C-alpha positions in Angstrom: 96.7 101.2 1.4 95.0 98.7 -1.2 95.1 99.8 -4.7 91.9 98.5 -5.0 90.6 101.6 -2.6 92.6 104.4 -4.1 90.1 105.2 -6.8 87.0 105.5 -4.2 89.3 107.9 -2.2 90.5 109.8 -5.4 86.9 110.0 -6.3 85.6 110.8 -2.7 88.5 113.8 -2.5 87.2 115.1 -6.2 83.8 114.9 -4.4 84.2 116.6 -2.0 86.1 119.6 -3.6 83.2 119.8 -6.2 80.3 120.3 -3.9 83.0 122.6 -1.7 82.6 124.6 -4.9 79.3 124.2 -5.7 78.8 125.3 -1.8 80.6 128.4 -2.2 78.3 129.1 -5.4 75.4 129.0 -3.2 76.4 130.8 -0.1 77.3 134.0 -2.2 74.2 133.4 -3.2 72.4 133.7 0.2 75.3 135.9 1.8 73.8 138.4 -1.1 70.2 138.2 -0.2 71.2 138.6 3.5 73.8 141.7 2.7 70.7 143.2 0.4 67.9 142.4 3.2 70.1 144.5 5.7 71.0 146.8 3.2 67.0 147.3 2.4 66.4 148.0 6.3 68.7 150.5 6.2 67.6 152.7 3.6 64.8 155.3 5.1 61.6 156.2 3.4 61.6 160.0 3.7 57.6 161.1 4.0 57.9 165.2 3.9 54.8 166.9 6.0 53.5 170.3 5.1 54.9 173.4 6.9 51.9 174.2 9.1 52.2 170.5 11.1 53.2 170.4 14.3 55.0 168.4 16.4 52.0 166.3 17.7 50.3 166.1 14.6 53.3 164.7 13.2 53.7 162.2 16.1 50.3 161.0 15.7 50.9 160.3 11.6 54.1 158.5 12.8 52.2 156.1 15.5 49.5 155.1 12.8 52.3 154.9 10.4 53.7 152.4 12.5 51.4 149.9 13.0 50.8 149.5 9.5 52.0 145.9 8.3 55.1 147.1 6.1 56.8 149.0 8.8 59.8 148.5 10.2 60.2 151.2 12.5 59.7 154.8 11.8 61.2 158.3 13.2 60.6 161.7 13.2 63.2 165.2 12.4 62.0 168.2 12.7 62.8 171.3 10.8 65.3 172.1 13.9 66.7 168.7 14.0 67.4 168.4 10.0 68.8 172.2 9.9 71.2 171.1 13.0 72.8 168.0 11.1 73.1 170.0 8.1 76.0 172.2 10.3 78.3 169.3 9.4 78.0 170.6 6.3 79.9 173.9 7.1 79.2 177.6 8.0 78.9 179.1 4.2 75.9 177.2 3.9 74.1 178.2 7.0 75.1 182.0 6.3 73.7 181.6 2.8 70.2 180.6 3.8 70.4 184.1 6.2 68.6 182.6 8.8 66.2 181.0 7.1 65.2 177.2 7.4 63.6 176.1 4.2 64.1 172.0 5.4 60.9 170.5 6.0 60.2 168.2 9.0 59.8 164.3 8.1 59.0 161.4 9.5 61.5 158.6 7.9 60.1 155.3 7.8 61.9 151.6 7.5 60.0 149.4 5.3 60.3 145.1 5.7 62.3 143.7 2.7 59.3 141.8 1.0 57.6 145.4 0.7 61.0 146.8 -1.0 60.2 146.6 -4.8 58.1 148.7 -7.3 54.2 147.4 -7.0 54.7 147.7 -3.0 56.4 151.1 -3.2 53.5 152.3 -5.3 51.0 150.8 -3.2 52.4 152.5 -0.1 52.6 155.6 -1.7 49.3 155.5 -2.3 48.3 155.0 1.4 50.9 157.3 2.7 49.5 160.4 0.1 46.0 159.9 1.7 46.4 161.8 4.6 46.8 166.0 3.9 49.8 166.4 6.1 52.1 165.0 4.0 53.2 166.7 0.7 55.7 164.3 -0.8 57.7 161.2 -0.4 61.4 160.0 -1.1 62.7 156.6 -1.7 65.4 155.2 -3.6 63.9 152.8 -5.3 66.1 152.8 -8.7 69.3 151.9 -6.2 66.9 148.9 -5.1 66.1 147.9 -8.4 70.0 148.0 -9.1 70.8 145.5 -6.3 67.9 143.2 -6.6 68.8 143.1 -10.7 72.4 142.2 -10.1 71.2 140.2 -7.3 69.0 138.2 -9.6 71.9 138.0 -11.9 73.9 136.1 -9.6 71.9 133.3 -8.6 71.1 132.3 -12.6 75.3 132.1 -12.7 75.5 130.2 -9.5 72.4 127.7 -10.7 74.1 127.6 -14.1 77.5 126.5 -12.3 75.4 124.3 -9.8 73.8 122.7 -12.9 77.5 121.8 -14.6 79.1 121.4 -11.4 76.1 118.5 -10.2 76.4 116.7 -14.0 80.5 116.7 -13.3 80.1 115.0 -9.8 77.6 112.9 -11.2 79.9 111.2 -14.5 82.4 111.5 -11.6 81.0 109.0 -9.8 79.4 107.1 -12.6 82.9 106.3 -14.1 84.5 105.7 -10.7 81.4 102.9 -9.8 82.1 101.6 -13.4 85.4 100.9 -13.3 84.7 98.9 -9.8 82.2 97.1 -11.6 83.9 95.7 -14.8 86.9 94.5 -12.7 83.7 92.6 -11.2 81.8 91.6 -13.9 82.1 87.7 -14.2 81.3 87.4 -10.6 78.6 89.2 -11.3 77.3 87.5 -14.2 78.3 84.1 -12.0 75.7 85.9 -9.3 73.4 85.7 -11.7 73.5 82.5 -12.6 73.2 81.0 -9.5 70.0 83.0 -9.1 71.1 86.3 -7.2 68.4 89.0 -7.5 69.0 92.4 -9.1 68.5 93.8 -5.3 71.1 91.7 -3.9 74.2 92.3 -7.0 73.3 96.0 -6.8 73.4 96.6 -3.2 77.2 96.8 -2.3 77.7 99.2 -4.9 75.1 101.4 -4.0 76.4 101.4 -0.5 79.8 102.6 -1.8 78.1 105.2 -4.3 76.3 106.9 -1.5 78.9 106.5 1.2 80.8 108.3 -1.4 78.5 111.1 -1.8 77.8 111.7 1.9 81.4 111.6 2.6 81.7 114.2 0.0 79.1 116.3 1.5 80.0 116.1 4.7 83.8 117.0 3.7 82.4 120.2 1.7 80.3 121.4 4.6 83.4 121.3 6.7 85.9 123.2 4.2 82.8 125.7 4.0 82.5 126.4 7.6 86.7 126.3 7.4 86.7 128.9 4.9 83.8 131.2 6.6 86.0 131.0 9.6 89.5 131.9 8.1 87.6 135.0 6.7 86.3 136.0 10.0 90.2 135.7 11.3 92.0 137.0 8.5 89.3 140.7 7.9 87.9 140.5 11.7 84.4 141.8 9.8 82.2 138.4 12.3 80.9 137.3 8.5 80.1 134.0 9.7 78.8 135.0 13.2 76.3 137.5 10.9 75.7 134.0 8.3 76.0 131.8 10.9 72.7 132.6 12.5 70.6 132.2 9.5 69.1 129.0 8.9 69.8 128.9 4.9 73.2 128.4 5.8 72.0 125.3 7.6 69.9 124.1 5.1 73.0 124.6 2.7 75.3 122.3 4.6 72.2 119.5 4.9 71.4 120.0 1.3 75.0 119.7 0.0 75.6 116.3 1.9 71.9 115.1 0.3 72.9 116.4 -3.4 76.3 114.1 -2.4 73.8 110.8 -1.3 71.7 111.5 -4.3 74.0 111.6 -6.7 76.0 108.5 -5.3 72.8 106.4 -4.9 71.5 107.1 -8.7 75.2 107.2 -10.6 76.0 103.6 -8.9 72.7 102.5 -9.9 73.2 103.6 -13.3 76.6 101.9 -13.8 75.5 98.7 -12.6 72.9 98.3 -14.9 74.9 97.9 -17.6 76.3 95.2 -16.8 72.9 93.3 -15.3 71.5 90.9 -17.2 73.9 91.1 -20.2 75.4 87.8 -21.7 79.0 86.6 -21.5 80.1 87.9 -24.8 78.8 91.4 -23.6 80.6 92.1 -20.9 84.2 90.4 -21.5 
């Protein structure tokens, strides 16, 4: 292998690794959002019904709530069903109630993720409490707030690290191209003296930068896919299959390649500009 190609190969591998780690940070942010959305959909809004509400009335209310834009699903739990569910706690608890059933009938409501925030919860609560048959509501909004706060912090960490890695990648390509251009600086000067245009001189260096970035983005995407497959195979959690059906992951792969292309192009352009239109004594 020609020694002149070794810096390009080493630089491309470094770019691949940097973009790979960058992909991991963004992947974690996407995965956290998907897991949070899934967890939110599993949480239930407890709609507590008045004592005198019959099952027919409860089902009518449930059907009306089901039509609301914020609803994913609803289910009705009668007083007897609620008591039956408590049997798992133990007979001592049931004996302490002395045959009484203090548990209310409830309608369990699952919300769409976009409605899980304080403002939306307050509006939904106002809508539900307009029903005279509904006496109280319960939703673990504090848990959701903590999860959302953690997700925002994770996104900021990923964003800051992404900026750092993008800058590192930019200067990595820039220095590699500078070394190549420096070795050919006299040839560049000669080409300018015989009338070669800037675009003609820049073209081969820009192609090299773009190729490096594109290969780096593709390799990073492949490494990320292999990482997901490795997690699936090792832990058998079907994590890859859960994420691969979400378009955000494919957008991430596309962005890694596009980012590599962009960094390769602009860093090469910046590097070549240093040697254009310079006198001989300025480049020796």
